[in-house]
PDB file of N, CA, C and O in Angstrom, chain B, residues numbered from 101:
ATOM      1  N   MET B 101       0.883  -1.154  -0.035  1.00  0.00           N
ATOM      2  CA  MET B 101       0.100  -0.032   0.010  1.00  0.00           C
ATOM      3  C   MET B 101       0.954   1.262   0.025  1.00  0.00           C
ATOM      4  O   MET B 101       1.980   1.342   0.700  1.00  0.00           O
ATOM      5  N   ALA B 102       0.482   2.280  -0.755  1.00  0.00           N
ATOM      6  CA  ALA B 102       1.268   3.435  -0.952  1.00  0.00           C
ATOM      7  C   ALA B 102       1.447   4.243   0.383  1.00  0.00           C
ATOM      8  O   ALA B 102       2.508   4.783   0.693  1.00  0.00           O
ATOM      9  N   GLY B 103       0.337   4.271   1.120  1.00  0.00           N
ATOM     10  CA  GLY B 103       0.391   5.150   2.426  1.00  0.00           C
ATOM     11  C   GLY B 103       1.024   4.505   3.579  1.00  0.00           C
ATOM     12  O   GLY B 103       1.058   5.104   4.654  1.00  0.00           O
ATOM     13  N   ASP B 104       1.561   3.257   3.439  1.00  0.00           N
ATOM     14  CA  ASP B 104       2.155   2.664   4.663  1.00  0.00           C
ATOM     15  C   ASP B 104       3.656   2.778   4.807  1.00  0.00           C
ATOM     16  O   ASP B 104       4.381   1.818   5.067  1.00  0.00           O
ATOM     17  N   LYS B 105       4.081   4.038   4.618  1.00  0.00           N
ATOM     18  CA  LYS B 105       5.495   4.149   4.890  1.00  0.00           C
ATOM     19  C   LYS B 105       5.808   4.175   6.388  1.00  0.00           C
ATOM     20  O   LYS B 105       5.002   4.683   7.167  1.00  0.00           O
ATOM     21  N   LYS B 106       6.910   3.663   6.792  1.00  0.00           N
ATOM     22  CA  LYS B 106       7.316   3.628   8.094  1.00  0.00           C
ATOM     23  C   LYS B 106       7.686   4.975   8.436  1.00  0.00           C
ATOM     24  O   LYS B 106       8.180   5.684   7.559  1.00  0.00           O
ATOM     25  N   PRO B 107       7.487   5.472   9.748  1.00  0.00           N
ATOM     26  CA  PRO B 107       7.857   6.835  10.183  1.00  0.00           C
ATOM     27  C   PRO B 107       9.438   6.845  10.286  1.00  0.00           C
ATOM     28  O   PRO B 107      10.039   5.891  10.782  1.00  0.00           O
ATOM     29  N   LYS B 108      10.009   7.838   9.851  1.00  0.00           N
ATOM     30  CA  LYS B 108      11.437   7.999  10.018  1.00  0.00           C
ATOM     31  C   LYS B 108      11.971   8.139  11.545  1.00  0.00           C
ATOM     32  O   LYS B 108      11.714   9.057  12.323  1.00  0.00           O
ATOM     33  N   ILE B 109      12.706   7.102  11.755  1.00  0.00           N
ATOM     34  CA  ILE B 109      13.265   7.051  13.213  1.00  0.00           C
ATOM     35  C   ILE B 109      14.652   7.736  13.087  1.00  0.00           C
ATOM     36  O   ILE B 109      15.416   7.454  12.164  1.00  0.00           O
ATOM     37  N   PRO B 110      14.942   8.623  14.020  1.00  0.00           N
ATOM     38  CA  PRO B 110      16.310   9.217  14.023  1.00  0.00           C
ATOM     39  C   PRO B 110      17.331   8.010  14.415  1.00  0.00           C
ATOM     40  O   PRO B 110      17.145   7.191  15.315  1.00  0.00           O
ATOM     41  N   LEU B 111      18.446   8.081  13.544  1.00  0.00           N
ATOM     42  CA  LEU B 111      19.390   7.039  13.849  1.00  0.00           C
ATOM     43  C   LEU B 111      20.706   7.773  14.250  1.00  0.00           C
ATOM     44  O   LEU B 111      21.024   8.927  13.961  1.00  0.00           O
ATOM     45  N   LYS B 112      21.424   6.823  15.004  1.00  0.00           N
ATOM     46  CA  LYS B 112      22.811   7.196  15.415  1.00  0.00           C
ATOM     47  C   LYS B 112      23.721   6.129  14.976  1.00  0.00           C
ATOM     48  O   LYS B 112      23.217   5.106  14.513  1.00  0.00           O
ATOM     49  N   GLU B 113      24.987   6.237  15.063  1.00  0.00           N
ATOM     50  CA  GLU B 113      25.904   5.181  14.710  1.00  0.00           C
ATOM     51  C   GLU B 113      26.503   4.556  16.048  1.00  0.00           C
ATOM     52  O   GLU B 113      26.947   5.239  16.971  1.00  0.00           O
ATOM     53  N   CYS B 114      26.460   3.339  16.029  1.00  0.00           N
ATOM     54  CA  CYS B 114      26.967   2.629  17.284  1.00  0.00           C
ATOM     55  C   CYS B 114      28.463   2.981  17.433  1.00  0.00           C
ATOM     56  O   CYS B 114      29.174   2.896  16.432  1.00  0.00           O
ATOM     57  N   ASN B 115      28.978   3.360  18.583  1.00  0.00           N
ATOM     58  CA  ASN B 115      30.412   3.648  18.705  1.00  0.00           C
ATOM     59  C   ASN B 115      31.313   2.430  18.918  1.00  0.00           C
ATOM     60  O   ASN B 115      32.528   2.567  19.063  1.00  0.00           O
ATOM     61  N   ILE B 116      30.732   1.282  18.934  1.00  0.00           N
ATOM     62  CA  ILE B 116      31.541   0.042  18.927  1.00  0.00           C
ATOM     63  C   ILE B 116      31.754  -0.462  17.449  1.00  0.00           C
ATOM     64  O   ILE B 116      32.848  -0.457  16.883  1.00  0.00           O
ATOM     65  N   CYS B 117      30.569  -0.899  16.893  1.00  0.00           N
ATOM     66  CA  CYS B 117      30.665  -1.530  15.498  1.00  0.00           C
ATOM     67  C   CYS B 117      30.271  -0.691  14.354  1.00  0.00           C
ATOM     68  O   CYS B 117      30.434  -1.146  13.222  1.00  0.00           O
ATOM     69  N   GLY B 118      29.742   0.552  14.529  1.00  0.00           N
ATOM     70  CA  GLY B 118      29.468   1.399  13.493  1.00  0.00           C
ATOM     71  C   GLY B 118      27.962   1.178  12.800  1.00  0.00           C
ATOM     72  O   GLY B 118      27.581   1.874  11.860  1.00  0.00           O
ATOM     73  N   SER B 119      27.270   0.259  13.313  1.00  0.00           N
ATOM     74  CA  SER B 119      25.938   0.051  12.865  1.00  0.00           C
ATOM     75  C   SER B 119      24.991   1.246  13.107  1.00  0.00           C
ATOM     76  O   SER B 119      25.085   1.932  14.125  1.00  0.00           O
ATOM     77  N   GLU B 120      24.052   1.481  12.115  1.00  0.00           N
ATOM     78  CA  GLU B 120      23.023   2.440  12.407  1.00  0.00           C
ATOM     79  C   GLU B 120      21.889   1.923  13.389  1.00  0.00           C
ATOM     80  O   GLU B 120      21.194   0.943  13.124  1.00  0.00           O
ATOM     81  N   ILE B 121      21.776   2.619  14.463  1.00  0.00           N
ATOM     82  CA  ILE B 121      20.745   2.159  15.397  1.00  0.00           C
ATOM     83  C   ILE B 121      19.781   3.310  15.735  1.00  0.00           C
ATOM     84  O   ILE B 121      20.049   4.438  15.321  1.00  0.00           O
ATOM     85  N   GLU B 122      18.705   3.092  16.443  1.00  0.00           N
ATOM     86  CA  GLU B 122      17.698   4.003  16.868  1.00  0.00           C
ATOM     87  C   GLU B 122      18.409   5.046  17.832  1.00  0.00           C
ATOM     88  O   GLU B 122      19.280   4.636  18.600  1.00  0.00           O
ATOM     89  N   GLU B 123      18.070   6.326  17.807  1.00  0.00           N
ATOM     90  CA  GLU B 123      18.570   7.319  18.599  1.00  0.00           C
ATOM     91  C   GLU B 123      18.496   6.951  20.146  1.00  0.00           C
ATOM     92  O   GLU B 123      19.441   7.226  20.885  1.00  0.00           O
ATOM     93  N   ASP B 124      17.298   6.296  20.634  1.00  0.00           N
ATOM     94  CA  ASP B 124      17.118   6.070  21.868  1.00  0.00           C
ATOM     95  C   ASP B 124      17.331   4.599  22.226  1.00  0.00           C
ATOM     96  O   ASP B 124      16.835   4.186  23.274  1.00  0.00           O
ATOM     97  N   ALA B 125      17.954   3.867  21.524  1.00  0.00           N
ATOM     98  CA  ALA B 125      18.284   2.514  21.732  1.00  0.00           C
ATOM     99  C   ALA B 125      19.112   2.324  22.942  1.00  0.00           C
ATOM    100  O   ALA B 125      20.052   3.080  23.189  1.00  0.00           O
ATOM    101  N   GLU B 126      18.770   1.284  23.739  1.00  0.00           N
ATOM    102  CA  GLU B 126      19.418   0.936  25.073  1.00  0.00           C
ATOM    103  C   GLU B 126      20.695   0.002  24.755  1.00  0.00           C
ATOM    104  O   GLU B 126      21.623  -0.113  25.555  1.00  0.00           O
ATOM    105  N   TYR B 127      20.655  -0.586  23.637  1.00  0.00           N
ATOM    106  CA  TYR B 127      21.830  -1.428  23.178  1.00  0.00           C
ATOM    107  C   TYR B 127      21.805  -1.587  21.677  1.00  0.00           C
ATOM    108  O   TYR B 127      20.807  -1.320  21.008  1.00  0.00           O
ATOM    109  N   CYS B 128      22.924  -2.025  21.180  1.00  0.00           N
ATOM    110  CA  CYS B 128      23.123  -2.265  19.748  1.00  0.00           C
ATOM    111  C   CYS B 128      22.695  -3.656  19.495  1.00  0.00           C
ATOM    112  O   CYS B 128      23.208  -4.575  20.133  1.00  0.00           O
ATOM    113  N   PRO B 129      21.751  -3.874  18.570  1.00  0.00           N
ATOM    114  CA  PRO B 129      21.237  -5.170  18.131  1.00  0.00           C
ATOM    115  C   PRO B 129      22.410  -5.955  17.455  1.00  0.00           C
ATOM    116  O   PRO B 129      22.497  -7.175  17.593  1.00  0.00           O
ATOM    117  N   GLU B 130      23.314  -5.228  16.719  1.00  0.00           N
ATOM    118  CA  GLU B 130      24.324  -5.924  16.027  1.00  0.00           C
ATOM    119  C   GLU B 130      25.429  -6.623  16.876  1.00  0.00           C
ATOM    120  O   GLU B 130      25.769  -7.798  16.742  1.00  0.00           O
ATOM    121  N   CYS B 131      25.949  -5.717  17.784  1.00  0.00           N
ATOM    122  CA  CYS B 131      27.153  -6.183  18.510  1.00  0.00           C
ATOM    123  C   CYS B 131      26.844  -6.345  20.111  1.00  0.00           C
ATOM    124  O   CYS B 131      27.619  -6.864  20.914  1.00  0.00           O
ATOM    125  N   GLY B 132      25.643  -5.835  20.393  1.00  0.00           N
ATOM    126  CA  GLY B 132      25.299  -5.946  21.898  1.00  0.00           C
ATOM    127  C   GLY B 132      25.862  -5.048  22.812  1.00  0.00           C
ATOM    128  O   GLY B 132      25.797  -5.239  24.027  1.00  0.00           O
ATOM    129  N   ALA B 133      26.472  -3.969  22.246  1.00  0.00           N
ATOM    130  CA  ALA B 133      26.938  -2.763  23.110  1.00  0.00           C
ATOM    131  C   ALA B 133      25.897  -2.163  23.923  1.00  0.00           C
ATOM    132  O   ALA B 133      24.871  -1.757  23.377  1.00  0.00           O
ATOM    133  N   ASP B 134      26.077  -2.060  25.281  1.00  0.00           N
ATOM    134  CA  ASP B 134      25.071  -1.543  26.221  1.00  0.00           C
ATOM    135  C   ASP B 134      25.325   0.011  26.357  1.00  0.00           C
ATOM    136  O   ASP B 134      26.390   0.513  26.718  1.00  0.00           O
ATOM    137  N   PHE B 135      24.233   0.655  26.028  1.00  0.00           N
ATOM    138  CA  PHE B 135      24.426   2.242  26.130  1.00  0.00           C
ATOM    139  C   PHE B 135      23.874   2.926  27.419  1.00  0.00           C
ATOM    140  O   PHE B 135      24.052   4.123  27.645  1.00  0.00           O
ATOM    141  N   ILE B 136      23.193   2.087  28.249  1.00  0.00           N
ATOM    142  CA  ILE B 136      22.418   2.681  29.429  1.00  0.00           C
ATOM    143  C   ILE B 136      23.121   2.072  30.738  1.00  0.00           C
ATOM    144  O   ILE B 136      23.008   2.711  31.784  1.00  0.00           O
ATOM    145  N   SER B 137      23.712   1.084  30.733  1.00  0.00           N
ATOM    146  CA  SER B 137      24.275   0.444  31.918  1.00  0.00           C
ATOM    147  C   SER B 137      25.404   1.278  32.432  1.00  0.00           C
ATOM    148  O   SER B 137      25.949   2.051  31.644  1.00  0.00           O
ATOM    149  N   GLU B 138      25.831   1.200  33.738  1.00  0.00           N
ATOM    150  CA  GLU B 138      26.919   2.025  34.339  1.00  0.00           C
ATOM    151  C   GLU B 138      28.313   1.079  33.984  1.00  0.00           C
ATOM    152  O   GLU B 138      29.430   1.442  34.355  1.00  0.00           O
ATOM    153  N   HIS B 139      28.113  -0.002  33.323  1.00  0.00           N
ATOM    154  CA  HIS B 139      29.180  -0.938  32.961  1.00  0.00           C
ATOM    155  C   HIS B 139      29.362  -0.706  31.534  1.00  0.00           C
ATOM    156  O   HIS B 139      30.053  -1.561  30.980  1.00  0.00           O
ATOM    157  N   LYS B 140      28.941   0.184  30.836  1.00  0.00           N
ATOM    158  CA  LYS B 140      29.008   0.401  29.351  1.00  0.00           C
ATOM    159  C   LYS B 140      30.412   0.571  28.998  1.00  0.00           C
ATOM    160  O   LYS B 140      31.253   0.850  29.853  1.00  0.00           O
ATOM    161  N   TYR B 141      30.721   0.396  27.630  1.00  0.00           N
ATOM    162  CA  TYR B 141      32.035   0.519  27.138  1.00  0.00           C
ATOM    163  C   TYR B 141      32.462   1.922  27.215  1.00  0.00           C
ATOM    164  O   TYR B 141      31.636   2.810  26.999  1.00  0.00           O
ATOM    165  N   ALA B 142      33.679   2.198  27.505  1.00  0.00           N
ATOM    166  CA  ALA B 142      34.316   3.404  27.723  1.00  0.00           C
ATOM    167  C   ALA B 142      34.869   4.084  26.530  1.00  0.00           C
ATOM    168  O   ALA B 142      35.516   5.124  26.656  1.00  0.00           O
ATOM    169  N   TYR B 143      34.633   3.514  25.321  1.00  0.00           N
ATOM    170  CA  TYR B 143      35.042   4.183  24.073  1.00  0.00           C
ATOM    171  C   TYR B 143      34.109   4.896  23.371  1.00  0.00           C
ATOM    172  O   TYR B 143      34.424   5.464  22.326  1.00  0.00           O
TER     173      TYR B 143
END
C-alpha cells in the first residue's frame, strides 16, 4: 500500500561496531553494546 511508509526514526551510529541504530536504543542489536548500563563500554 502506498500510504504505509514507516515513520522515519532518528538514527545514530554505534560507537563500537558502526551500525546504524535508533537514537534512543538501549543497546546495539548488532554487537550487543550496552548504552545505558553503568558498565557500558568506555570508548
